[in-house]
N, C-alpha and C positions, 0 to 999 in steps of 0.2 A: 956870644953865647947863643946857641940854638936850643929852643925849647919845643916840645911836642905837645899838642893838645891832648893826645891819647897815648901816653907812653906805654909801651908793651915790652915784655921780656920773653921773646919766642923760646929761648932756651928753657926758662923756668916753666912756661906753659907746657912745653914738650915733656919735661920731666914729670910734671903733675899728671899728664895723661898717661905717661909710661907707668907711673906708680899705680894709677887706677887699673890699667890693663894687667899689671903684675898681680895686684890684689885679686882681681877677678879670676885670673888663671890659677892662682893659689887656691881660691875657693872652689873652682871647678875640679882641680886635682884632688882636693880633700873630699869632695862629694863623690867622685869616682871611687875612691877607697871606701867611703861610707856605704855606697851602693852595694858593694860586694859583701860587707858585713850585714847590711839589711837583708840582702838576698839570702844570706846564710840562715838567718832566723826564719825567713819565709820558707826556706827549704825544710826547716824543722817542722813547721806546720804542714807542709805538703807531705813529708815523709811519714809523719805520725798520723795524719788525718786523711788527706785526699787519696793516698795510695790504698786506703782500706775502706773506702765508702762502699764499693761493690761487695767485698767480703762481709761487711757489716750488714748490708741488705740481705745477703744469703743467710746469715745467722738469724735474721728477723723473719725468715721464711718467705722472702720475695720470690715471685714467679719469674720466668725468663722474660716475659713481656714487661714486667715492672723493672727489671734490670735494664732493659732497653730504654724505657722511659726515664730512668734515673740519669741516663746520659743525654737523651734527646731534649727533654724540657729545659734543664739548666743550660744546655748548649744553645738553645734558642733565646731564652730570656736574658742571658748574659749579654750577648751582642746588642739586643734591643736597648738595654740600659746604657750601653756604651755610647749610643747616639745622644742620649740625655746627658751623659757625662761630658761629651765633647761640647755641648751647648753651655754647660755650666762653666766651662773654661773662659767664656766671654765675660761672665759676670763676677766670678769669684777667684780668689787667689789659688793658684794650682797647689801650692804647698799645703795650705789649710785643707783643701779638698782631699788630697792624698792621705794626710794624717787622719782625718775624720773617717773616711771610708775604710781605710785599712784597719783602724781600731774597731769599727762596727763589724767588719768581717771577722775579726778575732772573737768578738762576742757571739757571732753567729755559730761558732763551733759549739757553744753551750747548748744550742738547740739539739745537736746530735746527742749530747749527754742526756737531755730531757727525753728524747726518743727511747733511749735505753732504759731509763727509769720507768717510763710508762709500760714498756714491754715486760720488765721484771715484775711490775705490780699488776699486770694483766688489765690495764686500763685501756679501753677502746681498742682491742686487738685488731679489729678489721681496718683500722685507720692508721696503724703504726707505720706501714711502708709508705702510704701516701704522705704522711707527715714527714717522713724521712726525705721524700722527694722534694716537698715544699722547703724543708730546711736546707737542702742542697741548692735549691733555686735561690734562696735568700743569700747563702754564702757566695755563690757565683755572682749574684747581682752586685753585691758590695765590691767584690773584686773587680768586676767589669767597669763599675763607675770610676775606679782608679785608672783603668787602662789608658784612655786617651791622654790624660795629664801625664802619666808616667812615661808613656811612649814618646810624647813630644819633648818631655824633659830630658830623657836619655839621648835623644837626637841632638840636643843642644850641648850637653855636657861632655859628649864623646865625639871628638872631631872625626871627620870622615876617614882620614888617613890611618886612624888607629882603631877603627871599629872592629875589624876582623880579629885583631890581637886582643883587644879589651874584652869583647863579649865572649870569645873563646875562653879567656882566663876566668871571667866571672862565671860562666856556665860550668867550667871545670871545677872550681872551688865549691860552688853551690851544689853542683851535682854530686860531688864526693860526700858532702854533709848529708844530703838527702839519702844517699845510699846507706850510710852508717845508721841513720835514724830508722830507715825502713827495715833494715836487717834486725836491728835491736827490737823494733816493734813486733816483728815476726816471731822472734824468740819469746817475747812476752806473751803474745797471743797463743803460742803453742803451750806455754806453761798454764795460761788461763784456761785453755781447753781441757788440759789434763786435770786441772783442779776444779773443773766444772763451774768456772766463773767467767766464761767467754765474754758475756755482755759487759761485765765489770772491766774486763781487759780492754774492750773497745772504748768504754767510757773514760778510762785512764788516758788512752791515746788521744782522744778528742780534747780532753782537758789540756794535755801538753800542746796540742795544736793551737788552742786559744792563747796560751802563754807565749808560744813562739811568735805568733802573728802580732800580739800586742807589743812585744819587744821590737818587732819590725816597724811598727807604727812609731815607736820612740825614735828610732834611728832616722826616720823620715823628717822628724822635727829638726834634725841637725844638718839637713841637706841645704845647699845653696841652690835656690830655684830662681833663675833669671825671670824678669818680667817679660811678658809676651804681648805684643801689639798686633791686633787683628786688622788687616787692611780691609777697606770697604770692598765688598764683592767677593770675599774669600769663600763665603758659604754657598753650597749647592745642595740640592735635595738628593735623597737616595734614588729617586726615580731618574734624576739626571745622571747620577753615577752609573746606574744600570744601562740607561739609554746610550751613553757614550762608550760603555765598556767594549763593544765590538770594534771600535774605531781608534783605540789607543793602546799603547803597550802595557800600561799599568792595568787597564781593564782586562786584557788577555791574561795577564799574570793572576789577577784576582779570581777570575772565573776558573782558571786552571787549578789553583790551590783549593778553591772551594769544592770542585768536583773530585779532586784527590781526597779531600777530607770526607766527602760523602761516601766514597768507597771504603775508606779506612774505618769510619764510624759504623758501617754496616757490620763489621766484625769486631771492632775494638772492645766493646763491653763484654764480649763473650769468651775471650781468652781466659779471664779469671774464672768464669763459670765452668768452662771446660776443665780447667786444672783442678778446681776444688770439688766439683760435683761428679764429673765423669772419670777423671784420672785419680781422684781421691788423694791429691797431694796434701800434706800437712802445711801449716802456714809458713814454716821455714823454707821448705822446698818451693812452695808457691812464690814466696818473696825472692828467693835466690834466682829463680828463672825470670821473674818479672823484672828485677832490677839489673840483671846481667846486661841487658841492652843499654841501660843507663851507664853502666860501668864502661862498656866499650865506647859509648858516646863521649864520655869524659876523656878517655884515652885519646880519641881521635880529634878532639876539639883544637888542640894547638896546630895540628897539620891543616885542618880545614880552615882555620883562621888565617894562616899564612897564604894558603891557596886563594882564599877570597880576596885578600889584599893585593895579590899578584895578578890573578887572572880574571877577577870579577865575580860578582855574586850569581850571575846567570849561569856561569860554568859550574859553580858549586851546586846550584839548584838542579842542573842537568845531571850531574853525577849521582846525586841523591835520588833523583827521579828514576834513573835506570836501575837502581838497587831495590827500592822499597816494594815494588810489585811482587817480588819473589818471596818476601818474608812470610805472608800467610800461607802460601802454597807449600812451603817447606815444612809447615806444621803437620801436613798430611802424611809425611813419610815415616815418622817415628814419634812415639810418645815418651821415650825415655828422657828424664830430666837433663841428663848430661848432654844428650844429643840436642835437646831444645836450647840449651845454653850455648853450645859450641857451634851450632849451625844457624838456625833462624834468628836467634837473639843476637848473635855476633854480627850477622849481616844487617839486622835491624838497627843496632847501635851505630854501625858505620854509616848506613844509608840515611837514617833520620838525623844524625848529627850534621851531615852535609846539607840535607834538604832544609832543616829548620833554620840553620845559621844563614844559609843563602837567602831564604825567603824573608827573614826578619831584616837583614841588612839591605835587601832589595827595596823594601819600603822606605827605609831611612834615606836612601839615595834618590828615590823617585819622587818624593813629595817634599814641598816647601814646609818651613817651620809653621807658618800660619795655618796651613791646611792639613798638617800631619794628624792632628787630633780627630778631625771629622773624617778624613780618609781612612784612618785606622778603624774608626767606629763602623763605617760602611763596609769595609773589608771584613771586619769581624762579624757583622750581621749577615753578610753573604755566606760566610763560613758557618755561622750558626744555623742558618736555614738548611745548609747542606748536611750538617751534623744531625739536626733534628730529623730530616728525612731518612738519612742513612741508618741512624740508631733505631728509629721507630720501625723501619722496614726489617732491620735485623732482629729486633725483639719480637715482632709478629711472626717472622719466619721461624725463629727458635721455638716459639710457643705453639704454633699451629701446623707447621710443616714437618712431617715425619717421613723422610725418604727411607725406602727399604734397602737402598743400595749403599748407604754410608751414614755415618754419624751426622746428625743435623749441624753440629758446630763445625765439623770439618767441611761440610757442604758450604756453610757460610764463609769460612776462610777461603775456600776455592773461588767462590763468586767474587769476594773482595779482591783477591789477587788478579783475577782476570779483568775486573773492572778497572783497577789501577793501570794495568797494561794498556787498555784501550784509551784511557784519558791521556796517558803519557804519549802514546803514538800519535793521537790526533791533535792535541792541543799544545804540547810543549814546544813544537817548532815555531809557534806564533809568538812566543815570549822572547824578546830580544834584550841584549845587554844595554844598559843605559849609557 
């Protein structure tokens, strides 16, 4: 009889490990489904709240410069806090951080409600719009603190081979819900305006945003979030990131996207101002024009997702980059809402769907799990600086430049389009497929 000092059962051990792997895969699959539901409630908050921050500011008598600052300052503060959020990942559980900051973001929508109450009661009228800007900074800050943890999580729960299909599906469902909520909100605002209770109308929408985002926080509590181990030496400074940017492919990509965002943000805040103040659209037409691009994006997502999986994210980025420069220029040709929907907004939806899906998936593919949080934070900060510069310059131009040869907003749209063309022509060739 032969005995073994350390008897083992390889088959049993193998089954045990296989069972563990199966349980993890089941948890990941469940989390992927929950993420779509969570994103749907987040879309409720976005459709009822974020879509109407600029119209809210205009109803509070904000100037063109203040509208520009409403985009520029939150656009800068958000990415700065992302760096802090990426460092928190080293010390705290990602799931707990996501739940906490998403819930705090839901509460921050109540600051927008408070702004409306102060306006109705004529309390500190000179500080109403600055308080709105601060409220938006707080809202964006809590959302940005979530960013690195959420981005690194999604990179782990969605395998590389299915990212194009999964994110196109997630974006399609969440986008459809955002569209429904945004249109419903527009109809409500038009009714509120006719009833002379427009501020009450906005207060109602921001309350809905708070509820939607709080439900989003609840669904995060049901996510499976794998533990992450940070290898020694994973961290590097923002200065090192910028210093190495000219010498590596991801650096070329990051600078390229940042400069695109600079030219976009130069005009971005003022499409709403142009439609509401100069073209005198009601909220329904404003919203239909505004969200038509999102509708076309939702329709195009399945196609772009398949193309990304087949030909690569750089190719998708290239297609989008060749389209988006023409969008603001096409606004110069006609102000009819049907034209705006069927020409510039149609092209915008097609182009930005490709650009955004290609850009986000490019990051997942280019960066390791350990560095994904910090890289996303630096990438966002670079874009935040670009948005701050672009939106501030756009706001100052709209406020103080009065060309005699054309409408100032159309001038801003023209400059934005030409700027995008220059960035694409000079920088896109330096971005290579991974």
